[in-house]
All heavy atoms as TSV, in Angstrom:
chain	resi	resn	atom	element	x	y	z
A	1	MET	N	N	-61.011	19.807	-115.169
A	1	MET	CA	C	-61.548	18.536	-115.608
A	1	MET	C	C	-62.894	18.773	-116.305
A	1	MET	O	O	-63.713	19.561	-115.827
A	1	MET	CB	C	-61.753	17.639	-114.387
A	1	MET	CG	C	-61.972	16.203	-114.737
A	1	MET	SD	S	-61.852	15.197	-113.260
A	1	MET	CE	C	-62.523	13.708	-113.887
A	2	PRO	N	N	-63.139	18.091	-117.452
A	2	PRO	CA	C	-64.395	18.336	-118.164
A	2	PRO	C	C	-65.602	17.765	-117.436
A	2	PRO	O	O	-65.473	16.905	-116.569
A	2	PRO	CB	C	-64.175	17.624	-119.495
A	2	PRO	CG	C	-63.138	16.613	-119.236
A	2	PRO	CD	C	-62.261	17.184	-118.164
A	3	LYS	N	N	-66.758	18.279	-117.821
A	3	LYS	CA	C	-67.999	17.808	-117.205
A	3	LYS	C	C	-68.284	16.361	-117.604
A	3	LYS	O	O	-67.947	15.940	-118.706
A	3	LYS	CB	C	-69.175	18.665	-117.679
A	3	LYS	CG	C	-69.237	20.037	-117.092
A	3	LYS	CD	C	-70.490	20.720	-117.608
A	3	LYS	CE	C	-70.570	22.134	-117.107
A	3	LYS	NZ	N	-71.745	22.834	-117.644
A	4	MET	N	N	-68.925	15.625	-116.703
A	4	MET	CA	C	-69.385	14.278	-117.017
A	4	MET	C	C	-70.730	14.414	-117.716
A	4	MET	O	O	-71.674	14.968	-117.145
A	4	MET	CB	C	-69.551	13.458	-115.737
A	4	MET	CG	C	-68.264	12.961	-115.153
A	4	MET	SD	S	-67.486	11.709	-116.169
A	4	MET	CE	C	-68.621	10.377	-115.971
A	5	LYS	N	N	-70.805	13.948	-118.940
A	5	LYS	CA	C	-72.059	14.046	-119.680
A	5	LYS	C	C	-72.687	12.659	-119.773
A	5	LYS	O	O	-72.010	11.702	-120.149
A	5	LYS	CB	C	-71.813	14.601	-121.076
A	5	LYS	CG	C	-71.412	16.065	-121.063
A	5	LYS	CD	C	-71.406	16.626	-122.459
A	5	LYS	CE	C	-71.059	18.093	-122.419
A	5	LYS	NZ	N	-71.035	18.676	-123.770
A	6	PRO	N	N	-73.964	12.537	-119.461
A	6	PRO	CA	C	-74.615	11.238	-119.591
A	6	PRO	C	C	-74.817	10.867	-121.057
A	6	PRO	O	O	-74.932	11.738	-121.918
A	6	PRO	CB	C	-75.952	11.426	-118.888
A	6	PRO	CG	C	-76.190	12.880	-118.891
A	6	PRO	CD	C	-74.847	13.549	-118.887
A	7	HIS	N	N	-74.850	9.597	-121.335
A	7	HIS	CA	C	-75.070	9.093	-122.688
A	7	HIS	C	C	-76.564	9.231	-123.003
A	7	HIS	O	O	-77.388	8.516	-122.430
A	7	HIS	CB	C	-74.633	7.631	-122.748
A	7	HIS	CG	C	-74.509	7.095	-124.130
A	7	HIS	ND1	N	-75.598	6.680	-124.855
A	7	HIS	CD2	C	-73.435	6.920	-124.925
A	7	HIS	CE1	C	-75.186	6.257	-126.047
A	7	HIS	NE2	N	-73.876	6.387	-126.104
A	8	SER	N	N	-76.902	10.158	-123.892
A	8	SER	CA	C	-78.314	10.479	-124.118
A	8	SER	C	C	-79.071	9.305	-124.726
A	8	SER	O	O	-80.255	9.118	-124.446
A	8	SER	CB	C	-78.440	11.707	-125.012
A	8	SER	OG	O	-77.801	11.485	-126.254
A	9	GLY	N	N	-78.400	8.486	-125.538
A	9	GLY	CA	C	-79.059	7.325	-126.127
A	9	GLY	C	C	-79.428	6.284	-125.094
A	9	GLY	O	O	-80.495	5.685	-125.154
A	10	MET	N	N	-78.544	6.074	-124.125
A	10	MET	CA	C	-78.827	5.099	-123.074
A	10	MET	C	C	-79.931	5.608	-122.157
A	10	MET	O	O	-80.757	4.835	-121.675
A	10	MET	CB	C	-77.557	4.804	-122.270
A	10	MET	CG	C	-77.722	3.738	-121.231
A	10	MET	SD	S	-78.353	2.177	-121.842
A	10	MET	CE	C	-76.961	1.561	-122.743
A	11	GLY	N	N	-79.973	6.915	-121.945
A	11	GLY	CA	C	-81.021	7.490	-121.116
A	11	GLY	C	C	-82.411	7.283	-121.684
A	11	GLY	O	O	-83.392	7.225	-120.951
A	12	LYS	N	N	-82.504	7.176	-123.016
A	12	LYS	CA	C	-83.798	6.943	-123.651
A	12	LYS	C	C	-84.211	5.478	-123.592
A	12	LYS	O	O	-85.380	5.159	-123.743
A	12	LYS	CB	C	-83.743	7.383	-125.113
A	12	LYS	CG	C	-83.540	8.882	-125.283
A	12	LYS	CD	C	-83.231	9.216	-126.722
A	12	LYS	CE	C	-82.797	10.667	-126.836
A	12	LYS	NZ	N	-82.388	11.012	-128.194
A	13	ARG	N	N	-83.254	4.584	-123.395
A	13	ARG	CA	C	-83.534	3.154	-123.454
A	13	ARG	C	C	-83.799	2.515	-122.099
A	13	ARG	O	O	-84.436	1.474	-122.030
A	13	ARG	CB	C	-82.361	2.425	-124.123
A	13	ARG	CG	C	-82.317	2.631	-125.609
A	13	ARG	CD	C	-81.024	2.113	-126.196
A	13	ARG	NE	N	-81.058	2.120	-127.645
A	13	ARG	CZ	C	-80.801	3.175	-128.392
A	13	ARG	NH1	N	-80.504	4.329	-127.824
A	13	ARG	NH2	N	-80.855	3.100	-129.702
A	14	VAL	N	N	-83.281	3.104	-121.037
A	14	VAL	CA	C	-83.432	2.499	-119.711
A	14	VAL	C	C	-83.986	3.519	-118.728
A	14	VAL	O	O	-83.896	4.724	-118.945
A	14	VAL	CB	C	-82.088	1.953	-119.170
A	14	VAL	CG1	C	-81.560	0.850	-120.047
A	14	VAL	CG2	C	-81.076	3.043	-119.004
A	15	LYS	N	N	-84.564	3.000	-117.632
A	15	LYS	CA	C	-85.044	3.849	-116.542
A	15	LYS	C	C	-84.507	3.292	-115.243
A	15	LYS	O	O	-84.311	2.089	-115.107
A	15	LYS	CB	C	-86.566	3.850	-116.508
A	15	LYS	CG	C	-87.199	4.657	-117.626
A	15	LYS	CD	C	-88.680	4.833	-117.394
A	15	LYS	CE	C	-89.263	5.826	-118.371
A	15	LYS	NZ	N	-89.356	5.301	-119.722
A	16	MET	N	N	-84.290	4.185	-114.273
A	16	MET	CA	C	-83.830	3.778	-112.946
A	16	MET	C	C	-85.045	3.737	-112.022
A	16	MET	O	O	-85.866	4.648	-112.028
A	16	MET	CB	C	-82.823	4.780	-112.396
A	16	MET	CG	C	-81.534	4.864	-113.159
A	16	MET	SD	S	-80.291	3.728	-112.593
A	16	MET	CE	C	-79.926	4.357	-110.991
A	17	THR	N	N	-85.118	2.685	-111.218
A	17	THR	CA	C	-86.180	2.602	-110.227
A	17	THR	C	C	-85.771	3.402	-108.995
A	17	THR	O	O	-84.654	3.912	-108.911
A	17	THR	CB	C	-86.437	1.140	-109.829
A	17	THR	OG1	O	-85.256	0.621	-109.231
A	17	THR	CG2	C	-86.833	0.306	-111.024
A	18	GLY	N	N	-86.670	3.500	-108.053
A	18	GLY	CA	C	-86.374	4.242	-106.832
A	18	GLY	C	C	-85.258	3.629	-106.024
A	18	GLY	O	O	-84.519	4.329	-105.334
A	19	LYS	N	N	-85.117	2.307	-106.085
A	19	LYS	CA	C	-84.067	1.622	-105.331
A	19	LYS	C	C	-82.760	1.517	-106.104
A	19	LYS	O	O	-81.813	0.897	-105.626
A	19	LYS	CB	C	-84.538	0.214	-104.944
A	19	LYS	CG	C	-85.627	0.232	-103.897
A	19	LYS	CD	C	-85.886	-1.141	-103.360
A	19	LYS	CE	C	-86.846	-1.079	-102.198
A	19	LYS	NZ	N	-87.034	-2.394	-101.585
A	20	GLY	N	N	-82.710	2.056	-107.327
A	20	GLY	CA	C	-81.464	2.060	-108.091
A	20	GLY	C	C	-81.325	0.925	-109.082
A	20	GLY	O	O	-80.266	0.765	-109.684
A	21	LYS	N	N	-82.369	0.124	-109.265
A	21	LYS	CA	C	-82.304	-0.940	-110.259
A	21	LYS	C	C	-82.543	-0.330	-111.640
A	21	LYS	O	O	-83.174	0.714	-111.770
A	21	LYS	CB	C	-83.368	-2.003	-109.978
A	21	LYS	CG	C	-83.143	-2.747	-108.687
A	21	LYS	CD	C	-84.269	-3.716	-108.420
A	21	LYS	CE	C	-84.066	-4.399	-107.083
A	21	LYS	NZ	N	-85.206	-5.262	-106.749
A	22	ILE	N	N	-82.018	-1.012	-112.664
A	22	ILE	CA	C	-82.165	-0.521	-114.026
A	22	ILE	C	C	-83.173	-1.391	-114.755
A	22	ILE	O	O	-83.062	-2.619	-114.761
A	22	ILE	CB	C	-80.806	-0.512	-114.744
A	22	ILE	CG1	C	-79.869	0.451	-114.026
A	22	ILE	CG2	C	-80.968	-0.107	-116.188
A	22	ILE	CD1	C	-78.484	0.469	-114.546
A	23	VAL	N	N	-84.160	-0.739	-115.379
A	23	VAL	CA	C	-85.268	-1.430	-116.016
A	23	VAL	C	C	-85.330	-0.999	-117.476
A	23	VAL	O	O	-85.121	0.175	-117.795
A	23	VAL	CB	C	-86.585	-1.064	-115.285
A	23	VAL	CG1	C	-87.774	-1.624	-115.998
A	23	VAL	CG2	C	-86.548	-1.555	-113.860
A	24	SER	N	N	-85.584	-1.959	-118.380
A	24	SER	CA	C	-85.715	-1.628	-119.795
A	24	SER	C	C	-86.740	-2.546	-120.441
A	24	SER	O	O	-87.201	-3.507	-119.836
A	24	SER	CB	C	-84.373	-1.764	-120.517
A	24	SER	OG	O	-84.061	-3.123	-120.685
A	25	GLU	N	N	-87.086	-2.216	-121.685
A	25	GLU	CA	C	-87.995	-3.067	-122.447
A	25	GLU	C	C	-87.301	-4.378	-122.765
A	25	GLU	O	O	-86.081	-4.421	-122.950
A	25	GLU	CB	C	-88.392	-2.372	-123.753
A	25	GLU	CG	C	-89.303	-1.189	-123.577
A	25	GLU	CD	C	-90.716	-1.574	-123.192
A	25	GLU	OE1	O	-91.217	-2.590	-123.706
A	25	GLU	OE2	O	-91.300	-0.856	-122.376
A	26	GLN	N	N	-88.084	-5.435	-122.861
A	26	GLN	CA	C	-87.525	-6.742	-123.175
A	26	GLN	C	C	-87.147	-6.799	-124.654
A	26	GLN	O	O	-87.827	-6.237	-125.508
A	26	GLN	CB	C	-88.552	-7.825	-122.854
A	26	GLN	CG	C	-87.972	-9.207	-122.885
A	26	GLN	CD	C	-88.378	-10.023	-121.690
A	26	GLN	OE1	O	-88.774	-9.482	-120.687
A	26	GLN	NE2	N	-88.273	-11.315	-121.803
A	27	ALA	N	N	-86.039	-7.478	-124.950
A	27	ALA	CA	C	-85.559	-7.580	-126.328
A	27	ALA	C	C	-86.358	-8.625	-127.096
A	27	ALA	O	O	-86.946	-9.529	-126.501
A	27	ALA	CB	C	-84.080	-7.956	-126.326
A	28	GLY	N	N	-86.360	-8.501	-128.413
A	28	GLY	CA	C	-86.938	-9.528	-129.259
A	28	GLY	C	C	-88.356	-9.256	-129.724
A	28	GLY	O	O	-89.026	-10.172	-130.189
A	29	LYS	N	N	-88.830	-8.008	-129.609
A	29	LYS	CA	C	-90.200	-7.734	-130.039
A	29	LYS	C	C	-90.261	-6.557	-131.014
A	29	LYS	O	O	-91.221	-5.800	-131.034
A	29	LYS	CB	C	-91.080	-7.447	-128.825
A	29	LYS	CG	C	-92.533	-7.812	-129.107
A	29	LYS	CD	C	-93.441	-7.576	-127.962
A	29	LYS	CE	C	-94.851	-7.852	-128.414
A	29	LYS	NZ	N	-95.811	-6.891	-128.004
A	30	ARG	N	N	-89.246	-6.434	-131.861
A	30	ARG	CA	C	-89.218	-5.320	-132.812
A	30	ARG	C	C	-89.590	-5.744	-134.228
A	30	ARG	O	O	-90.314	-5.035	-134.911
A	30	ARG	CB	C	-87.825	-4.686	-132.837
A	30	ARG	CG	C	-87.493	-3.893	-131.602
A	30	ARG	CD	C	-88.285	-2.619	-131.567
A	30	ARG	NE	N	-87.992	-1.871	-130.355
A	30	ARG	CZ	C	-88.747	-0.902	-129.890
A	30	ARG	NH1	N	-89.846	-0.561	-130.538
A	30	ARG	NH2	N	-88.441	-0.277	-128.787
A	31	HIS	N	N	-89.078	-6.876	-134.672
A	31	HIS	CA	C	-89.354	-7.270	-136.059
A	31	HIS	C	C	-89.410	-8.788	-136.139
A	31	HIS	O	O	-89.163	-9.488	-135.157
A	31	HIS	CB	C	-88.285	-6.703	-137.012
A	31	HIS	CG	C	-86.886	-7.079	-136.652
A	31	HIS	ND1	N	-86.266	-8.210	-137.092
A	31	HIS	CD2	C	-85.989	-6.472	-135.836
A	31	HIS	CE1	C	-85.038	-8.270	-136.601
A	31	HIS	NE2	N	-84.847	-7.249	-135.821
A	32	LEU	N	N	-89.771	-9.303	-137.316
A	32	LEU	CA	C	-89.944	-10.741	-137.569
A	32	LEU	C	C	-90.971	-11.346	-136.608
A	32	LEU	O	O	-90.809	-12.462	-136.125
A	32	LEU	CB	C	-88.604	-11.484	-137.456
A	32	LEU	CG	C	-87.479	-11.014	-138.376
A	32	LEU	CD1	C	-86.194	-11.729	-138.028
A	32	LEU	CD2	C	-87.839	-11.258	-139.822
A	33	LEU	N	N	-92.045	-10.596	-136.337
A	33	LEU	CA	C	-93.027	-11.031	-135.351
A	33	LEU	C	C	-93.971	-12.097	-135.910
A	33	LEU	O	O	-94.583	-12.825	-135.128
A	33	LEU	CB	C	-93.832	-9.833	-134.843
A	33	LEU	CG	C	-93.030	-8.786	-134.070
A	33	LEU	CD1	C	-93.890	-7.596	-133.760
A	33	LEU	CD2	C	-92.464	-9.369	-132.806
A	34	GLU	N	N	-94.098	-12.187	-137.235
A	34	GLU	CA	C	-94.998	-13.191	-137.803
A	34	GLU	C	C	-94.507	-14.599	-137.514
A	34	GLU	O	O	-95.298	-15.524	-137.374
A	34	GLU	CB	C	-95.134	-12.993	-139.315
A	34	GLU	CG	C	-96.011	-11.830	-139.685
A	34	GLU	CD	C	-96.193	-11.705	-141.188
A	34	GLU	OE1	O	-95.609	-12.526	-141.924
A	34	GLU	OE2	O	-96.906	-10.790	-141.609
A	35	GLY	N	N	-93.208	-14.771	-137.436
A	35	GLY	CA	C	-92.651	-16.091	-137.188
A	35	GLY	C	C	-92.662	-16.494	-135.731
A	35	GLY	O	O	-92.403	-17.653	-135.411
A	36	LYS	N	N	-92.933	-15.550	-134.854
A	36	LYS	CA	C	-92.944	-15.836	-133.421
A	36	LYS	C	C	-94.371	-16.123	-132.963
A	36	LYS	O	O	-95.313	-15.490	-133.438
A	36	LYS	CB	C	-92.372	-14.647	-132.643
A	36	LYS	CG	C	-90.895	-14.421	-132.933
A	36	LYS	CD	C	-90.387	-13.119	-132.372
A	36	LYS	CE	C	-88.970	-12.889	-132.864
A	36	LYS	NZ	N	-88.504	-11.547	-132.589
A	37	ALA	N	N	-94.490	-17.047	-132.034
A	37	ALA	CA	C	-95.809	-17.406	-131.529
A	37	ALA	C	C	-96.387	-16.250	-130.724
A	37	ALA	O	O	-95.651	-15.467	-130.118
A	37	ALA	CB	C	-95.707	-18.651	-130.653
A	38	SER	N	N	-97.718	-16.147	-130.720
A	38	SER	CA	C	-98.357	-15.044	-130.005
A	38	SER	C	C	-98.109	-15.143	-128.501
A	38	SER	O	O	-98.013	-14.121	-127.817
A	38	SER	CB	C	-99.851	-15.010	-130.308
A	38	SER	OG	O	-100.441	-16.237	-129.983
A	39	THR	N	N	-97.971	-16.367	-127.998
A	39	THR	CA	C	-97.661	-16.509	-126.565
A	39	THR	C	C	-96.285	-15.943	-126.266
A	39	THR	O	O	-96.081	-15.327	-125.219
A	39	THR	CB	C	-97.697	-17.995	-126.159
A	39	THR	OG1	O	-96.847	-18.738	-127.024
A	39	THR	CG2	C	-99.088	-18.535	-126.202
A	40	ARG	N	N	-95.367	-16.140	-127.203
A	40	ARG	CA	C	-94.012	-15.610	-127.014
A	40	ARG	C	C	-94.002	-14.085	-127.054
A	40	ARG	O	O	-93.360	-13.440	-126.225
A	40	ARG	CB	C	-93.120	-16.184	-128.106
A	40	ARG	CG	C	-91.669	-15.793	-128.019
A	40	ARG	CD	C	-90.906	-16.554	-129.087
A	40	ARG	NE	N	-89.591	-16.004	-129.301
A	40	ARG	CZ	C	-88.806	-16.362	-130.314
A	40	ARG	NH1	N	-89.204	-17.268	-131.177
A	40	ARG	NH2	N	-87.613	-15.822	-130.457
A	41	THR	N	N	-94.736	-13.491	-128.012
A	41	THR	CA	C	-94.747	-12.037	-128.110
A	41	THR	C	C	-95.455	-11.399	-126.921
A	41	THR	O	O	-95.073	-10.323	-126.470
A	41	THR	CB	C	-95.401	-11.575	-129.422
A	41	THR	OG1	O	-96.686	-12.146	-129.535
A	41	THR	CG2	C	-94.562	-11.965	-130.610
A	42	ARG	N	N	-96.479	-12.069	-126.380
A	42	ARG	CA	C	-97.131	-11.550	-125.177
A	42	ARG	C	C	-96.186	-11.594	-123.988
A	42	ARG	O	O	-96.171	-10.696	-123.151
A	42	ARG	CB	C	-98.392	-12.360	-124.863
A	42	ARG	CG	C	-99.617	-11.888	-125.604
A	42	ARG	CD	C	-100.885	-12.395	-124.960
A	42	ARG	NE	N	-100.900	-13.836	-124.799
A	42	ARG	CZ	C	-101.270	-14.710	-125.735
A	42	ARG	NH1	N	-101.611	-14.276	-126.937
A	42	ARG	NH2	N	-101.295	-15.999	-125.489
A	43	ARG	N	N	-95.396	-12.642	-123.914
A	43	ARG	CA	C	-94.433	-12.771	-122.814
A	43	ARG	C	C	-93.351	-11.691	-122.881
A	43	ARG	O	O	-92.819	-11.261	-121.855
A	43	ARG	CB	C	-93.778	-14.157	-122.883
A	43	ARG	CG	C	-92.784	-14.431	-121.780
A	43	ARG	CD	C	-92.300	-15.861	-121.804
A	43	ARG	NE	N	-91.810	-16.312	-123.098
A	43	ARG	CZ	C	-90.597	-16.062	-123.590
A	43	ARG	NH1	N	-89.742	-15.332	-122.907
A	43	ARG	NH2	N	-90.241	-16.531	-124.772
A	44	LEU	N	N	-93.046	-11.217	-124.098
A	44	LEU	CA	C	-91.991	-10.224	-124.279
A	44	LEU	C	C	-92.458	-8.792	-124.022
A	44	LEU	O	O	-91.653	-7.871	-124.088
A	44	LEU	CB	C	-91.423	-10.321	-125.700
A	44	LEU	CG	C	-90.646	-11.601	-126.014
A	44	LEU	CD1	C	-90.337	-11.668	-127.483
A	44	LEU	CD2	C	-89.395	-11.691	-125.196
A	45	THR	N	N	-93.754	-8.577	-123.736
A	45	THR	CA	C	-94.221	-7.217	-123.460
A	45	THR	C	C	-93.773	-6.803	-122.068
A	45	THR	O	O	-93.442	-7.635	-121.225
A	45	THR	CB	C	-95.752	-7.115	-123.538
A	45	THR	OG1	O	-96.315	-8.031	-122.606
A	45	THR	CG2	C	-96.253	-7.405	-124.921
A	46	GLY	N	N	-93.784	-5.497	-121.842
A	46	GLY	CA	C	-93.467	-4.976	-120.516
A	46	GLY	C	C	-91.977	-4.791	-120.300
A	46	GLY	O	O	-91.150	-5.015	-121.181
A	47	THR	N	N	-91.648	-4.377	-119.102
A	47	THR	CA	C	-90.263	-4.077	-118.755
A	47	THR	C	C	-89.697	-5.157	-117.853
A	47	THR	O	O	-90.421	-5.837	-117.145
A	47	THR	CB	C	-90.161	-2.719	-118.036
A	47	THR	OG1	O	-90.997	-2.762	-116.881
A	47	THR	CG2	C	-90.591	-1.586	-118.925
A	48	VAL	N	N	-88.363	-5.296	-117.912
A	48	VAL	CA	C	-87.664	-6.271	-117.085
A	48	VAL	C	C	-86.452	-5.598	-116.448
A	48	VAL	O	O	-85.927	-4.606	-116.956
A	48	VAL	CB	C	-87.195	-7.498	-117.893
A	48	VAL	CG1	C	-88.352	-8.349	-118.316
A	48	VAL	CG2	C	-86.369	-7.093	-119.081
A	49	GLU	N	N	-86.021	-6.149	-115.334
A	49	GLU	CA	C	-84.808	-5.659	-114.678
A	49	GLU	C	C	-83.604	-6.238	-115.405
A	49	GLU	O	O	-83.579	-7.420	-115.749
A	49	GLU	CB	C	-84.798	-6.114	-113.221
A	49	GLU	CG	C	-83.641	-5.556	-112.421
A	49	GLU	CD	C	-83.574	-6.145	-111.026
A	49	GLU	OE1	O	-84.593	-6.644	-110.540
A	49	GLU	OE2	O	-82.483	-6.113	-110.443
A	50	LEU	N	N	-82.594	-5.400	-115.646
A	50	LEU	CA	C	-81.413	-5.863	-116.365
A	50	LEU	C	C	-80.517	-6.690	-115.462
A	50	LEU	O	O	-80.591	-6.612	-114.230
A	50	LEU	CB	C	-80.631	-4.677	-116.912
A	50	LEU	CG	C	-81.286	-3.931	-118.063
A	50	LEU	CD1	C	-80.427	-2.769	-118.482
A	50	LEU	CD2	C	-81.509	-4.845	-119.247
A	51	ALA	N	N	-79.644	-7.470	-116.086
A	51	ALA	CA	C	-78.730	-8.334	-115.351
A	51	ALA	C	C	-77.733	-7.494	-114.553
A	51	ALA	O	O	-77.375	-6.377	-114.945
A	51	ALA	CB	C	-77.984	-9.241	-116.320
A	52	LYS	N	N	-77.305	-8.034	-113.429
A	52	LYS	CA	C	-76.374	-7.300	-112.575
A	52	LYS	C	C	-75.044	-7.048	-113.265
A	52	LYS	O	O	-74.354	-6.083	-112.965
A	52	LYS	CB	C	-76.148	-8.067	-111.277
A	52	LYS	CG	C	-77.300	-7.968	-110.321
A	52	LYS	CD	C	-76.923	-8.465	-108.949
A	52	LYS	CE	C	-78.043	-8.185	-107.972
A	52	LYS	NZ	N	-77.696	-8.585	-106.613
A	53	ALA	N	N	-74.666	-7.917	-114.199
A	53	ALA	CA	C	-73.402	-7.743	-114.910
A	53	ALA	C	C	-73.410	-6.474	-115.756
A	53	ALA	O	O	-72.354	-5.870	-115.991
A	53	ALA	CB	C	-73.136	-8.957	-115.791
A	54	GLU	N	N	-74.573	-6.043	-116.210
A	54	GLU	CA	C	-74.670	-4.865	-117.076
A	54	GLU	C	C	-74.901	-3.573	-116.295
A	54	GLU	O	O	-74.699	-2.487	-116.835
A	54	GLU	CB	C	-75.816	-5.052	-118.068
A	54	GLU	CG	C	-75.616	-6.209	-119.010
A	54	GLU	CD	C	-76.779	-6.388	-119.958
A	54	GLU	OE1	O	-77.689	-5.553	-119.954
A	54	GLU	OE2	O	-76.761	-7.375	-120.699
A	55	THR	N	N	-75.315	-3.667	-115.038
A	55	THR	CA	C	-75.719	-2.464	-114.316
A	55	THR	C	C	-74.561	-1.502	-114.103
A	55	THR	O	O	-74.744	-0.291	-114.207
A	55	THR	CB	C	-76.339	-2.820	-112.958
A	55	THR	OG1	O	-75.437	-3.647	-112.239
A	55	THR	CG2	C	-77.647	-3.524	-113.134
A	56	LYS	N	N	-73.374	-2.018	-113.829
A	56	LYS	CA	C	-72.224	-1.139	-113.576
A	56	LYS	C	C	-71.891	-0.310	-114.817
A	56	LYS	O	O	-71.676	0.893	-114.744
A	56	LYS	CB	C	-71.017	-1.982	-113.156
A	56	LYS	CG	C	-69.834	-1.182	-112.704
A	56	LYS	CD	C	-68.713	-2.084	-112.231
A	56	LYS	CE	C	-67.515	-1.278	-111.790
A	56	LYS	NZ	N	-66.377	-2.131	-111.414
A	57	ARG	N	N	-71.885	-0.972	-115.979
A	57	ARG	CA	C	-71.572	-0.291	-117.243
A	57	ARG	C	C	-72.635	0.745	-117.576
A	57	ARG	O	O	-72.325	1.869	-117.979
A	57	ARG	CB	C	-71.475	-1.336	-118.343
A	57	ARG	CG	C	-71.211	-0.788	-119.729
A	57	ARG	CD	C	-71.043	-1.911	-120.730
A	57	ARG	NE	N	-72.226	-2.747	-120.825
A	57	ARG	CZ	C	-73.249	-2.493	-121.649
A	57	ARG	NH1	N	-73.225	-1.427	-122.418
A	57	ARG	NH2	N	-74.273	-3.308	-121.693
A	58	ILE	N	N	-73.891	0.404	-117.382
A	58	ILE	CA	C	-74.979	1.307	-117.746
A	58	ILE	C	C	-75.049	2.492	-116.786
A	58	ILE	O	O	-75.302	3.616	-117.203
A	58	ILE	CB	C	-76.302	0.521	-117.826
A	58	ILE	CG1	C	-76.246	-0.400	-119.037
A	58	ILE	CG2	C	-77.487	1.452	-117.932
A	58	ILE	CD1	C	-77.368	-1.356	-119.139
A	59	LYS	N	N	-74.803	2.266	-115.505
A	59	LYS	CA	C	-74.792	3.373	-114.558
A	59	LYS	C	C	-73.687	4.375	-114.885
A	59	LYS	O	O	-73.858	5.582	-114.721
A	59	LYS	CB	C	-74.623	2.854	-113.132
A	59	LYS	CG	C	-75.922	2.348	-112.522
A	59	LYS	CD	C	-75.744	1.992	-111.081
A	59	LYS	CE	C	-77.058	1.528	-110.481
A	59	LYS	NZ	N	-76.935	1.146	-109.087
A	60	LYS	N	N	-72.572	3.874	-115.376
A	60	LYS	CA	C	-71.476	4.766	-115.792
A	60	LYS	C	C	-71.900	5.601	-116.982
A	60	LYS	O	O	-71.609	6.799	-117.070
A	60	LYS	CB	C	-70.239	3.938	-116.109
A	60	LYS	CG	C	-68.981	4.767	-116.253
A	60	LYS	CD	C	-67.788	3.906	-116.617
A	60	LYS	CE	C	-67.280	3.132	-115.418
A	60	LYS	NZ	N	-66.030	2.389	-115.743
A	61	LEU	N	N	-72.621	4.982	-117.934
A	61	LEU	CA	C	-73.105	5.711	-119.094
A	61	LEU	C	C	-74.138	6.768	-118.704
A	61	LEU	O	O	-74.210	7.833	-119.308
A	61	LEU	CB	C	-73.721	4.757	-120.113
A	61	LEU	CG	C	-72.758	3.910	-120.931
A	61	LEU	CD1	C	-73.519	2.867	-121.716
A	61	LEU	CD2	C	-71.942	4.764	-121.868
A	62	LEU	N	N	-74.936	6.468	-117.683
A	62	LEU	CA	C	-75.955	7.419	-117.245
A	62	LEU	C	C	-75.379	8.526	-116.365
A	62	LEU	O	O	-76.071	9.466	-116.024
A	62	LEU	CB	C	-77.058	6.680	-116.477
A	62	LEU	CG	C	-77.896	5.707	-117.301
A	62	LEU	CD1	C	-78.830	4.939	-116.392
A	62	LEU	CD2	C	-78.674	6.424	-118.378
A	63	GLY	N	N	-74.118	8.380	-115.977
A	63	GLY	CA	C	-73.482	9.400	-115.125
A	63	GLY	C	C	-73.893	9.293	-113.678
A	63	GLY	O	O	-74.036	10.305	-112.992
A	64	ARG	N	N	-74.117	8.077	-113.159
A	64	ARG	CA	C	-74.531	7.878	-111.773
A	64	ARG	C	C	-73.538	7.075	-111.005
A	64	ARG	O	O	-72.769	6.370	-111.506
A	64	ARG	CB	C	-75.876	7.179	-111.731
A	64	ARG	CG	C	-76.883	8.046	-112.448
A	64	ARG	CD	C	-78.258	7.704	-112.087
A	64	ARG	NE	N	-79.117	8.644	-112.777
A	64	ARG	CZ	C	-80.380	8.736	-112.547
A	64	ARG	NH1	N	-80.955	8.009	-111.672
A	64	ARG	NH2	N	-81.115	9.592	-113.203
């Protein structure tokens, strides 16, 4: 049986916490920022925990 290889692109986009939760940067802060209010862009900074519906798929991609 071949080796399980983790998806290197997904590994760069998400991080696992110590308890196994998946954390990533919040979406919506890459482009078209002039049209967005500064309060909105400040709110989009930092990392957020991903939805539980996505965790199973992402853990499979990470090889965990």
